[in-house]
N, C-alpha and C positions, 0 to 999 in steps of 0.2 A: 615850742608849742605854748599857746595861751591856755592855761589850765581852766580858767573860768569859762572861756568860750567853749572849750572842749566839753566841759561838764554840761553846759546848756545845750550844745549841739547834740550830744549823745542822749540827753534827756528827751529830746524830741523824737529821736528814733525809737526810744523806749516807749514813749506815749502812744505813737500812732499804731504800734503793734497790737495794742489792746483791741481796737476795733477791727483791724485786719484779720487777726486769727479767730475772733469770735464770730464775725460775719461769715468767714469761710467754713467754720465748724458748724454753726447753728443755723444761720439764715439760709445758707445754700440748701440744707436739708429741709427747712421749712418750705422753701419755694418748690423744690423738686419732689420730695417725698410726701410732705403734707399738703402743699398747695396744688400739686399736679402739673406744675410747669415742666415742659419737656427738657431733657438734657440739652437739646440743641438750642432752645431759646434762652436757657440759663446761661450757656456759654456765649450766646450772641450778645448778651448785655455787656460783656467785657469788650467785644469787638466794636460795638456802637460807641462805648465810652472812649475807646482808642481813636476812632474817627473824629470824635469831638476834640480830643486832645491834639490830634494832628492839625486841626484847623486853627487852634488857638495857642498851643504851647510855644512853638518857635517864635511867633510874633511877640508874645509877652516876654519871652526870654531875651529877645533882641532889644526890646524896650528897656529892660532892667540892665542889660550890659551897657547901654548908652546913658541912661538917665538914673540908674540906681533904683533902690527900692525893693530888692529881693525879699527883705524881711517883711515889708509892708504887704506884698502880695502873698507871702507865705501865711501871714496871719489871716488874710481874707480867704485863702483856700482852706485853711484849717477850720474856720467858722462854717464854710460851705459844706465841708465833710460832715461835721457834727450835725448841722441842720438837716441835710437830706438823709443821712443814715437814720437820724431820729425820726424823720417823717416816715421812712419805710417801716420802722418798728411800730410806730403809732398806728399806721394804716393796717398792718398785719394784726395788731391787737384788737382794734375796734371795728374794722371793716374787712374781716377775714375773706369775704367773697371777692373783694377787689384785688385779686392777685396781680392784675396788670398794673394797677396804680402803684402797688407796693414794689413791683419790679422796676417801674420807671424811677421811683425815688431811690431804689438801690443802685440803679445805673448812674444817676446823678451823683450819689454819694461816692461811687467808684471814680467818677470823673474828677471830682474835687480832691479825693484822696491822692490820685496820681498826679494831679496838678501841683500839689504841695511839693513833690520831689523835684519839680522843675526849678523851684527857687531854693529848696533846702540843700540839694547836692552841691551846687557851686559854692555855697558858704563854707565848704571845706578849706578853701584858700584863706579864709579869715581865721582858721583854727590852727593850721600847721603848714610848715614849709614843704617843699617837694620831697625832701629826704625822709620825711616821717609820715607821709600821707597814707601809705598802705597800712601802717599800724593804727593811725587815727581812723581810717575807714573800717579797719577791723574792730576797733572799739565801738564804732557806731553800729556795726552789724551785731556785735556781742550784745549791745544794749537792746537792739531790736529783738534778738533771740530771747534775751532775758525777759523782755516785756511780753513776748508771746507766751512764754512759760508761765509767768505770773498772771497774765491775762486769762489763761485757762484755769489756773489754780483759784484765782479770785472769783470765778463765776461757776466753778464746777458744782458748788452746793445748790445752784439754781438749774442744773442741767435736766431736771425732770420736765422743764419747759424749754422749748427752742427759741423763745422770745425774751424771757426774763433775763438771761445772761447778757443780752444785747444792751439793755437799758443801763446796767451797771458798767458795761464796757465803754459806752459813750461818755458816761460821767467821768470815769477814770481817765479816758483819753483827754478830755478837756482839762482836767485837773493837772495831769502830768505834763501837758503841752504848754501850760500857762507860763512856767519860768522862762522858756525859750521865747515865747510870744511877748513877754513883758520886759525881760532884762537883757536879751541878746541885742547888741548894738551893731548894726550893719555899717561898716565904714563908708560904703557907697550909698549915701543917703539919697533919697528920691529928690531930683532937682526939677522935675516937670510932672504935670498931671497926665494921666492916660486919657487922651481925648479921641473922639471919633476920627478926626482928621489924621492923627498919628497912626491910628489903627489902619485907616484906609491907605495911607502912604506906605506903611510897612507891608500891608497885604499885597500891594502892587509889586513890591520888590521881592516878595517871598520866593517866587519861582527862580528868579535870577540868583538870589542868595543861596538857595539850597543847592543849585547846580554847581556854583562856584565852591561852596563849602565842601561838598563831597568830591569835587574834582581834585582838590589840593590838600585837604586836611590830613594830617598824620593819623587822625582818629577814625578815618573811614573804614579801614579793615576791621578794627576792633568793634566798631558799631555794627557793621554788617554781621560779623560773627556772633555778636551778642544777641542780635535779632533771632538767630537760629537756635543757639544753645539755650538761651533763656526761655524759648518757647516751651521746652520740655519742663523746665523748673516751674514756670508759672501755671501751665496747664495742669500738671500733676498736683500742685498745691491747691489750685482752685477746685479740683474734683476729688481730693484725697478723702474727705469724710464720706462723700457719696460712694466712692470706690469701696471703702471698708464696709459700708452698709449693704451695697449690692452684692459684693463678692463673699463677705464673711458674716454678714448679718450680726454684727456685734453691737452692744448697747453704747449709748453716747458716753457714759462714764469710762468705758474701756477705750473708746476713741480718744478721749481727753488725756488719759494716762499715756497712751502711745505717742500722742502729739507732744506731750511734755518731755518725754525722753528724746524724741527726734529734735525738738527745738533746743533742748539743752546741749545736745551734740553739735547743733548748728552754731550756737553761740561760742562753744569751745573751738570749733573749726575756724570761725571767723578770726579769732585771736591768733591761733597757730599759723594759719596761712597768711594773715596780715604780716606777721613777723617774718615768715619765709619770703614773702614778696619783697620786703625791704632788703633782705639778705641776698637773694639770688636773682631778683628781677621779677616784676609783676607779670610780664608776658610769659616767661618760662613757667612760673608758678601756675598760671591759668591753664596752660596746656596740660600740666600734670593733673589738675583738677578735672579737666574734661575727659582725660583717659580713664580716670576713676569712675566718672558718670557712665561712660560707655560700657564698662564692665558691670556696674552695680544695677543700673536701671533694668536691663533684661532679667536679672536675677530676681528683682523685686516683682516684676510682672509674672514670672514663672512660679512664684511661691504658691504651693498648693494648700498649705495649712496656715492658720493665722499666726502660729508661733514662728514659722519660717518668715512670714511677711513682716512680723514685728521686729525680728532680729535684723533682717535686711534693711528695714526702714531706719532703725537706729544708726546703722553704719552709714547709710546714705545721708543721714542728717549732718554728718561731719562735713560733707561737701556742699551743703545748701548755702549756708552763710558765707562760705569762702568765695563763691562765684562773684557775688556783688562786691564783696570786700576788695578783691584784687582788680576787678574790672573798673570800679569807681576810682581807685587809686591810680591805675594806669592812665585813664582818661584825663585826670586832673594834671598829669605830667605832660601829656602830649598835645593838649589843646592850647591854642593861642590864648594868652591871658585876656586879651580884649574881647574874646568871643567865648569865654568860659561858660557863661550862662546859656548862650545860644547852642554851644556844643552839648552841654548837659541836657538841654531840652530834647535833643535827639536821642540821648541815652534813655531818658524817660519814655520817649516815643517808641524806641526799639524795645524797651522793656515791656511796654504796654501793647505794642503792635504784635508782640508774641501772643497776646490774648486775642488777636484777630485770626491768625492762621491756625495756631495750635488748638484752641478750644473748638473752632469750627471743624477741624479735622477729627478731634475727639468726639464731638457731638455727631458728626456725620457717620463715624464708624458705629456708634451706638444706634443711630437712626436706621442704618442698613442692617446691622446684625442683631438688633434687639437688646434687651436689658439683662441678658443672662450674664453670669460670672465670666465666662470666656470672652465675651464681647468687651468687657472692661479690661481684661488682661491684654487683649490684642491692642486696645486703644492705648494702654500704658506702654506697652512694648514699642509701639509705633513712634513714640516720642524720641526714641534713641536716634532715629534718622536725623532729626534736627540737630542733635548734639554732634553727630558725625560731620554734618555739613559745616557747622560752625568751626569745628576743629580744622577741617580742610582749609577753610578760608584763612585761619590764623597761620597755618603751616605754609601755604602757597603764596599768599599776597604780602609782598614786602613793599613798603613805601618809604622813600627817602625824604629827608627834611627839605622843606621848601621855604622861601621867604614868606613874610607876613601876608596873610590872605587879602587884606584890604577889602573886606566885605563892605558893600554899600550900606550906609547908615540910614536911620530913620530921618 
């Protein structure tokens, strides 16, 4: 392992968690509780951002696989994240009645935030060899969890406002992302400019490439399973603070304390399961994690008191960071090296496409049943279905190794 690259790589996962957790905690409530945006349209923003990612991520990833420049596009995506999240906060501050404009800026911020990972995740090959990638992935998730904890702690003194914490979160995001943006050196330097003609050419090959990729890639079963089980994780995370408000009506300070405990356990779980993944195998470890989710998620939804909910949430936290830790490490080992970025673009898409089906399912349940506590409990419990489907895919779908895919190039 290259320790300098590892430190810089982990520092970026640490940095982006500041905006992630604070926008989920505070801006989600500002939009839905204060601004009056419906649960359906709040969740729809994630779905729309995912469609935008679907149209751009694989093409950009294929470009970087062939011509290099992952770090260059990571920097651009990072700047886009800070710019549009900042615009959402400014709009909410000074033009409170423009809820739609603030929502659009939030949507664009979400898009660039997710686009970052299309270029960030494949850089794991620059940090560690195959034998150590689960542990390195675990360190990245630990850094992310630690960043989320410190992200809440650093802004909790501003929690009397649902917008003030976001300003500080964006500043800290840019500050802590800067070392990676400045000093991390991508060995695959950019050898060509991204032009309209290259985008057009790659766009024409897109359908052919995607069919070939999913037809022969060893990554197909895990990507499909990830689409389903990550649905539960992302949807519950996106609605967690709203859930606590609607079901238990607790103050934002209490929400922050619970999230700190959950995220601390998530960071610890990432390290533990990363180590286990290197010892017994990533795929076997992932199946164990999913069994844990199937047991714990219904218990979370059935909690009748806030104390029960808090205890269950803390236990669930152990399994949050571990999911991405093990999945990312497994993918980096089974993907063809020449198509690592392209393959990871589908990891990012599957991660975010979960924000298409899951949130719309959640929002649909609330739309039909109303905003009472039991409606939210039913919505949370329904997410278990996606985990079960993902586990079935992993248990039933076996794919043997095949020769190099020889995907068409740009």
